[in-house]
C-alpha positions, 0 to 999 in steps of 0.5 A: 840892800833895801833892792837885793831884798825884795828882789829876794821877796820876789823872786821867792814868792814866785819860786814857791807860788809854781814850787810841787811838792806831792806832800802838799796840795795844790792849793794854799802852800803859799802864805804872805801877809803885812803887819804893824808891828808895835815896839815895847818899851822896856829900858834898853838900848833897840826899844827905847831908839825904834819905832816899829812901823811895818813889816812882811811876813811870806811863808812856804807850807813845805809838808801838810796833813789835817792837823799841822803844818810845817813851813818856813818862811821869811820876814821884814820889819822896818824899824825908825829911828827916833831922835836923840838929840843934834849930835847923837841921829839915829838911822831907819834899820830894817831886820831881816827873820828866815823861819821855820816853824809849825802851824796847828789846822784843826779848826777852819777858823783858829790857826795857832803857829809857832815859828823859830828864827834867827834876826838880823838886826843891824843898828846904824848911827852918825854923832855930829862933832862940831868945833866951839866956832862955827863958820858957814861959810869954811868947810873946816868949821863944819860938822864932822861925821862919823857912823858907827854901827852895831850888830843886835842878832838873836834867835827870835822865838815868834807864837801867833794865830791866824784867824780867816775870815774865809778861805784865802784871807785871816786876820794875824797878831803874834808876838815876837820875842829876842834875847839878845842879851844880858840886858837887852831883850826886844818885846815885838807885838804886831797885827795885820792882814793876810793872804795864802794864794 
């Protein structure tokens, strides 16, 4: 699965860099950024059981004028499952977020943006069930593993700011809000650097 996602990301990047569109200038059509993602704890399953590690965003501007641009993109965020106890093992997870958004480009340095997308996020964990009698040499008494999975797919609202250091490099910070359910609201904050190609 991870190999397919990486292949799709690389394919998207190559196709986007060679695509031609009369409404977009030949420069700065593709933005790629890498960031640290933090998961704010607010007493629900996702926020209490996952640590944000790293993420990658790729954006393609398909319309551009002097004041704003419209872009489509794909975000990949990697989360590490926290260890709860010996019988409950949470696996690491990858959140995939296709999105579309607008970037306000009135200033040469500050580019605020707003993206709306749909996040695909699955939590998988293993339950270790063992008998009271334990014999390490007898496989019948070894722990029995069962895997369960829960989907926390949700719409995503993603405001942020790009601060350009020069024409092709920028610092980015943004916030992602996922209203997954009535009692599960995920708040993610990321910070990183990006390049325009």
